C-alpha positions in Angstrom: 0.0 0.0 -0.1 1.4 3.3 -1.0 1.3 6.4 1.4 -0.4 9.5 0.0 1.9 12.1 -1.3 1.6 15.0 1.0 3.9 17.8 0.0 4.2 17.5 -3.7 2.0 19.3 -6.2 -1.3 17.4 -6.2 -0.7 16.1 -2.7 -3.1 16.6 0.3 -1.2 19.4 1.9 -0.7 21.2 -1.5 -4.4 21.0 -2.2 -5.1 22.4 1.3 -2.7 25.2 0.7 -4.4 26.0 -2.6 -7.8 26.1 -1.0 -6.4 28.4 1.9 -5.0 30.8 -0.8 -8.2 30.8 -2.6 -10.2 31.6 0.5 -7.8 34.3 1.4 -8.1 35.9 -1.9 -11.8 35.7 -1.9 -11.8 37.4 1.5 -9.5 40.1 0.4 -11.8 40.6 -2.7 -14.9 40.9 -0.5 -13.1 43.5 1.8 -11.9 45.5 -1.2 -15.5 45.6 -2.6 -16.9 46.7 0.8 -14.3 49.5 0.8 -15.2 50.5 -2.7 -18.9 50.6 -1.9 -18.2 52.8 1.1 -16.3 55.1 -0.9 -19.0 55.3 -3.6 -21.7 55.9 -0.9 -19.5 58.7 0.7 -19.0 60.3 -2.8 -22.7 60.2 -3.6 -23.6 61.8 -0.2 -21.0 64.6 -0.8 -22.5 65.2 -4.4 -26.0 65.4 -2.9 -24.9 67.8 -0.3 -23.1 70.0 -2.9 -26.2 69.9 -5.1 -28.4 71.0 -2.2 -26.1 73.8 -1.3 -26.1 75.0 -4.9 -29.9 74.9 -4.9 -29.9 77.1 -1.9 -27.6 79.6 -3.4 -29.5 79.7 -6.7 -32.8 80.1 -4.8 -31.4 83.1 -2.8 -30.0 84.6 -6.1 -33.2 84.2 -8.1 -35.4 85.6 -5.4 -34.1 89.0 -6.4 -35.8 88.5 -9.8 -39.2 87.5 -8.4 -41.2 85.4 -6.1 -40.5 81.6 -6.3 -42.7 80.2 -9.0 -43.0 83.5 -11.0 -41.8 83.5 -14.6 -38.8 85.7 -13.7 -37.7 83.4 -10.9 -38.1 80.4 -13.1 -36.1 81.9 -15.9 -33.3 82.7 -13.5 -33.2 79.1 -12.1 -33.2 77.7 -15.7 -30.5 80.0 -16.8 -28.4 79.1 -13.7 -29.0 75.4 -14.2 -28.1 75.7 -17.9 -24.9 77.5 -17.1 -23.7 74.4 -15.3 -23.7 71.7 -18.0 -21.2 69.6 -16.1 -23.6 69.1 -13.3 -26.5 67.7 -15.6 -27.0 64.0 -15.7 
């Protein structure tokens, strides 16, 4: 009866090491993905806050043209929005 080859490629320890490496890499991938998602969430939150602040500034600026909802106010808001094509999506 032959004893199993333990430390050679294809042996039991070698296969166990391959499984351990694969599990380690999968765990690292999952951690990297979680970090990437957290960064994306943070960037989205920052963008939303910036957009809200711009809206407040535009509102204050356009109130000098007329009451909110008036044609002059709406024209002002539209002009300011169109002046920022990089913010459109």
